[in-house]
C-alpha positions, -999 to +999 in steps of 0.1 A: -735+608-266-729+572-271-713+560-300-723+529-301-754+507-275-759+472-273-786+457-282-798+433-253-831+410-245-854+430-217-866+395-203-834+379-198-807+400-205-788+373-232-774+398-261-789+400-295-778+403-334-779+439-339-775+428-376-810+409-378-838+420-365-871+406-374-889+434-380-874+470-392-891+503-402-885+538-404-912+565-400-906+603-391-870+597-390-864+569-366-858+542-372-873+512-359-861+478-351-882+442-334-860+415-320-871+385-306-852+363-282-850+325-280-869+333-243-898+348-264-896+386-258-896+410-280-873+439-276-877+473-300-849+493-305-857+531-320-829+553-331-832+584-352-817+589-384 
């Protein structure tokens, strides 16, 4: 299993700051983060708690 994944923009492959998501919420045991890149692409990550 992977210990740590990087947070990269789906639109332009720019590295996103995983410590500063625009939006975070937890539901059904999963933590979701949304990041907005300067290229205006929104990337969503989902992780099991």
